[in-house]
N, C-alpha and C positions, 0 to 999 in steps of 0.2 A: 498469171499475175494479176489479171485485172479481178479474177473472182476473189482472191487473197487481199487485195485493196480496199475493195467494195466492203468484205469482212472485217476488214482493219477499222473503217471508216465507222460503219455499223456500231461495231463494238466501243470504240469511242463515243461519238454521239451517246449512246446507251450509259456510258459511263457518266457522260459531262449531266443529263438528267438526273440519274442519283443521286450523284453529289447536290447538284442544283435541291433537288427534293430534299436532302439532309439540311442545306443550310438554311432553307425556310421555314423548314420546323415543319412541314404539312404531314398528318398524321394518318394512319388506314381509310379515317373519314373523308378523307380531303381538308379539316379543317385547321388552320395552321393554329400553333400556338398561342401567337395574338390573338388572334377572332376567339378562342377558347377563353383566354383571360376577361376579352373583352364583353364576352358574351356573359360570365358566372356576374360581373361586374355589373351589368344591368339591373342587379337585383337590387342596389342600391338606391333607385327610382321608384320601387316597390314597398309594399310593407313585409319585404320578407324580415324574417331575424334567426341570425345566427347565434346558435347556443353551444356550450361548453359545460359537461356537468363532469365531477368529479366525486367521486363513489370512493370515500375512504375503506381502510380493512374493516373487515369481518369482525369487530368487536362487542363487547357488550354494549345496548343501547347506550347507556350515561356518557357515554365515549365514542359512540361512533360520530363521524361527520360529514356532510357534503355539501359540494360549492356547485353555483350556478352562476355562470356568466351567460348575458344574455345582449346580444349587440342588434341593435337595428338604426335606422338611420335619424330617429327619435331620439335614443337612447341608449344608454348604458347601464344593465341590470347586473350586481352583484346580490346574490342569495347565498346564505351560508345556513345549514341546516343542521339541529343536533337531534342524536337518536335515528329512530327507523320511520318513525310517525311523522314527519315532516313540521317538526318544530321552531319554525324559522327564529334566528337569532342575528342574524344580521341582511339588513335588507335597504341595501343605498343604490340610488339611482341618478346618474349624471348626464347632463343634454351631452346629445351627439349631433352632427349634422351629416347631410348626405355625404357632401364630400369627405368628410371622413369615413363615412362606411363603404364609400368607392375605390377608396386608397386601402384598407379594411380587406373589403373583398377581393382585390386583386392580390393582394400578399397572400390571402388563403390559397388563391386559385395559384398562385406561382408554388405554393408549398404542398398542393396536393389536396387539400380540404374536401375537394368533392369527386375523389378517386376513392371507391370503396370497391369491395370484392365480398359481398354477399354470399357465393359460392362457397369460399371459404370454410365455411363453419355451417350444419346446422341448427345454432343455436341462436334464440333470437335476441337474448341478454347476455351482458358480460357478470351480471351477479355473482358471485362466487367463484369464480375463474380465478379471480387473485386473492384468494385472503388474506394475506398477509401485507398485501399492496392497495394499490390503488384503478380503477377502472375509469375509463374517460367516454363519456358519449359525443360523439360529435352530429350536430343537428342542424338542418336550417329549412324553414317549415315558409311559405307562404301561405296563407290560412289556412287550411288542413291539408294542404298539400307537401308530403316530403320531399323537398329537392337535396337532400344530403339525410343520411340515417346509417351510420357508422360507431364504431366501438375500437377501442384497443385497451390494454390493460398496461402497467409498467412493470408484470410479472412474464421476464421473457420467456422464450417458446409457447406461449399459449394460443390458441387462434385468435384471431381478429379479425373486423371486416372493415377497419381504416387501414386505405394503403397511402397515405399523404406521409408527408415528414413531419412525424409526431411531435419532436422537440417544439419543431420553430411554430405548426400550428398551436400547441398548447400556450407558448410563448405570445405569441400574436394574442391568442383571449387574453391572457392575464395583461398583457400592457395596455389594452384599455380602460382598464379599472385603475384610476387614481390611489393611491397606498395599497393596491392589491396585497401586497407579502406583510408589511404591517398589519391588515385586518384580518388575513387570517392566520398569523403566525401561532396562534394560541390553540388551531383547529389541529384535530387529529385525521391528518393528511401525511 
């Protein structure tokens, strides 16, 4: 009887520990979800830049467009390109702040911006994978070091390396640019 009671108590303690670990959000590496978000948001004090590149459908050079949204603690930059030879047609810069960038990075981390699966494919570039749609590259650099470098397309069932919340992440970048939708409304994206 005592053995059964000890076994029951041991099992109960084990269950309680598992529940506590699940409720506190500790992952396999022993770092909590909150710690991961805080660690990623600390890049807001550095010179790190986050970037979204939207590359439109593969069409004639005169109809092809690409949009780059680059966000740092100093500014937000919207660049629109016409054709395949980097002909810049829009280049707008807006002031940003460290507090704004911190909030942005926290939101990106919550939506999995830094989650990628580079082993998902042997392709190093999404160009051509979604010929009738758009490709999205998610990047974050600190000087020459890639902190984030992944991609996704809006053609479903296509290989990708980005594992975060695609729609929320794209929306977060677009929301950093005042008048984003009116600025890009005439582009082929």
